[in-house]
N, C-alpha and C positions, 0 to 999 in steps of 0.2 A: 623549668621555663626560663630561668635566668641564663644570660648569655655567657659564653666562655671565650677564650682567646684562640680556640682551635681554628685553623685555617680551612675553609670549606673547599671541596673540590669543585670542578666546573659545573657539575649538575646542581649545586646549591646556589649558584650565582644568579638568582632570580632578581627581578627589579626590586622586590622588597628587600632582599638580602643586600643588594648594592646600596640601597638607601641606609640600611642599618650600619654598614661599614663606613659610609660617608660621614655619619654623625657620631659614631662611637668615639669614646675617649681613647686617645692615643697620646703617648708622651714623646717629647723630643729625645733623640738619642744623645744622652749625656751620661757622665760618670757619677753624677750626684745621686744622693739617696732618693728613694721613692717620694719621701715627704717633700723634698726640694725640687723634684722634677717638674718641669713646666709642660702643661698640656699643649699639644699641637693645635695651631689655629685651625678653625673650621669655618668654611664658607656658609654663613647663616642667611645669606641674601634671599633664599627662596623659602625661608621658614615664615609661615603666617604668624603675625603677632597680634592676637586679639585684644591686647591692652591698647595698642595703637589704633586698632579698628574701633574700639569703644570710644577712645578719646576723640577720634575724628568724627564718629557718628554723633557724639554729644555736641560737637561744635557746628557741624554742617548738616546733619541728618542724612548723610550719604555713606555708602559702604563701597569698598573696593570691588572691582570686577570679580565675579565668581563667588562673592559672599553676599548674602541677603539677610535682612532683619526679619525674624519670624514674627508674623502678626498674630498676637495672642494677648489675652487679658492676663498679664503676669507682671509682677513687681520689678522685674529686672529685664534689661535688654537681652534677647536671645538671638544668636546668629546661626545661620545654616550655610552649608557649602553646596554649591551646585553639583549635581550628579552624585550626591551622597544623601539621598532621602533617608530620614530617620536619625540623622546626626545633628545634635544641637550643642552649641557651645555657650555657656553662661559665664562670662568673665566677671571676676571680682564679686562672686555670689556671696561669699562669707566675709564678715567683718574681721578685723584683727582679733577682737576678743573671741569670736567664734572659732577662728583658726587656732588660737592658743588652747581653747577648751578641748578641741578634738585632737590636737597633738598630744595633750596630756592624757586624754582617755585612751588613745591608741597605744601609749607606752605603759600605762599603769593598769588599766582595766581590761582592755580587749585581749591581751595575751593570757589572762587568768583562766585556769581550769574551771569548768569543763571545756572551754574553748581550746582548740588544738592549735599547735604551732609547728613549725618545721623542726623544733627541738624534741618533740615528743618521741620520734623514732629512736633517738639515741638516749635521751635522759628521762623520758617519761614526762608526766605533767610537772611543770615548774610553777610554784606559787611565789608571787611577789618578786618577780625578777627585777623590776625597775628599782624597788626599794633596796634589794640586795646590792644592785649596782651602785646606788647612792651611798650605801654604807660600806662600800669597798669589800664586800664579802667574796668568798671563794667557794665554788661548787666542787664538792669532793666526792669521789666514788669510795664508798666504805663497804668492805666485805664483812658480813656478820654470819654467825652460825645459826642455822635453822634446822628443825627436825623434819625428816622426810616421812615420818609415820611408819616406817618399816621396822621389822623385828627379825631376829634369827641370827645365827652365828656368822653368816656371810654377808649380812646387810649392814650398811652404815646408817646410823640414826642421826648423823650430823652432816649437813651440806653447807657450802658457802653460798650466800645470797648477796648479790651486788645491789647496793642502793646509793642514791646520790643525796647529798644534803649540803646546805650552806653552812660555812664556818666563818668565824671572824678573822679573816686574813690568814697569813701563813702561821701566825702564832697559835691559832686555835685549831689547826688541822690535825685530826687524829690519824697521823700517818700510818702506823701499824702496817697492815697488809694492803693499804689503799694503793691503787695503781695509777689513778688519773685524777687530775684536778684542773679547773679552769676558772678564771676570774669572772665574776658575774657581769662586769662591765664588758668583757669580751663576748659573753653570751648575748648580751643586749645588742651589741654591734652585729652579731651573727644572726639576729632575728630577721627572718625574711618574709614570713607570712603568719597570720592568725586567722581563724575562721569564727564567725559569729552566727548565731541562729543555727539553722540546719547545717550540719557539718559536711564539708566537701571532702570526698575521699580522692586524693590526688592519684593514687595508684590505679584506681578503677575509673577515674574521671566521672564520678556521679555523686549524688547526695546520699549519704548513708543515714536514713532516718532512725536507725537503731542506736546510733551513737548518742551518749548523753549530751544535752545541750540546753542552754538558756535561750529565751527569746531575745531578739535584738533589743537593746535599750530603747525605751519609749522616746527619748529625746532624739536619737538617731533615726528612728522610724518616722517621727514627725518631720524632721528635716528632709528625709528622702521623699516622703509623700508630697511635700510642698514643691520641691525642686523637680519632681518627675512630671508635673502638670503639663508642660509644653509638649511632651512626647506621648501623653496618654490618649487613648481613644476617647471620644466624647462621652461624658457621663460615667466614666469608670475611674476608680481610685486605685492608685498603686498600693500593693500589699507587700511590704518588705518582709522576707522570710529568711534570707541568708545574706551574709556579707563576707567578703574576703579582704583583709587588710594586707597590703604589700608594703614592705619596708626596703628602701633602696639606700645603699651606701655608695661611696665614691667608686666609680668604675662599674657598678651594677647596671644591668639592662634587662628588659623584659622582651624576649623574642617575639616575633610575629606569631599571632595565634588567633583563634576564634573563641568567643564565649558562647558555646552552643549546647550547654547541658540543661538549660531551662526549657520547660514545656511550651511556653507561649512567647515567641519572639516579638510579638506586637507590644509587649511590655518592656520598658527600657531597663537598661543597667544604668544606675546613677553612680557616677564616678567622681569622687571628691579628691582634689589635689591639695597637699599640705607640704610645707617645707621648701626645699630647693627647687628652683626652676628646672623643667625637663623639656625634652623634645618628644612629641607624640607623633607617630606615623599612622595615618589612616589610609589603608590600601583599598583594594577591591576584592572581588570574590575569588580571585586567583593571586598567587604570589607573583605572578608575572605582571600584574597591573602596577604601574608606578605609583607609590603612595604619596600622599600630601603630607608635608611636615608642618607642624605648628608647635608653638611654645605652650606649655602648661605651667601656670604660676600658682603659688599658694593662694587658695581661696577660689580658684576656678572650678567649675563643675561641668562635666560632659555627660550628655545623655546619648545612648545608642539604642535604637529601637527599630523594629521592622527590617527593612533591607540593610540598614547599617549593621545589624547583628550578623550579617553574612560576610562582613568585610574583615580582612586580616588587619590587625593593628598591633602596635607594640611601642615600647619606650627604649630607644637605643642609647639614651644619654641623659644623665642629670648633671647640672652645673653646680658643683660644690667648691670650685676654686675661687680665690678671692676676687678675681677680675669679674666673674659672672654671677657670684653668689647674690641672692636676693632673699633676705630673711629679716625684714623689718620688725616682725613680731617678736624676735628673740629678746628684745629689750622690754617686752611687755609682761614677761613672766615675773611673778612676785618673788621676793627673796626666799620665802619658805619653800618654793618649788626647787630651790637649789640650782646651781649652775649646770647640773646634769642634764636638765631639759634643754637649756639653751645650747650647751655644747653639742648635744646629740643632733638637734634639728638644723644647726648651722651647716652640717655636712651631710644631711640625709633628706630623703623625700619619703613621704607616707602617702599612700593612695588607698582610700576606702571605697570599695565598689559594692553597691547594694543591689540585690536581685529579688525578683518575685519568682519563686521556683515552680509553683503549681499553676 
């Protein structure tokens, strides 16, 4: 689902694709290293900024054309976009302390087995990845001899089995016949998704109830239930059953897609943004419908229910460069959390989206 640099043919140049290309990260053509390359300037004049909408509303009680305040008994201002029923934007829904908490949980707890991540297909379940990255460990493939249970003059009772384990840097690597190794910090940067609660099978695009899983943490369930209220049918309560946590690094994007694997689309997806600012595209029921672009900042929450569930949406860009970076919470992590948390989130975005499956 993450974007690539492949150039599409003309059949792919839909209105949604054109918007993705407009806001995607490109670098100026220079001979400098990638770290020193300067991002190309992007025209952001048409991007809705709900931070400004909220500030203006608090001062004047007014909203810009095309945007309205959702009238409901709720503790936070909720905004809607005309012609997109079922879409709700709650700016600055989380405090700095709450943001720090969920960033830490997303990196330390949520990728823990039995929750699955994009690393499972290659490395299997990985325990305590963040701690290993903190301690500068290396993940090493170690081949060991195992019995195959066979017997007879032409059978071999010894086979090589490949396993991965963390070692204390290069000095502790049992090289022997090991063929591959990767730093835990690199694995952490390559983390792209983890699944909580009912596990989503990306290959079959459905929820596999047979896979081992834990329930979504109670604190996250409570947050999702509270924030889902503006989008819920009267008298009903949101039931969080699954969540997908997306991790974005510099240059990553989430291509236009639909979240359509849940049974009841009248129930919202609760989407929490953490870390670097991003651009979110909200399209229509066809990729030919020109999408609306808006900023997502850390602490913002988006709800998509009903007709909004039928709309293509995606994230073509995160802003991790110094000029556009917004991560004031980075200074709020305690010393015991190590600079690893701060360093990670300064150039990354985390999105937690919680769903009611049944």
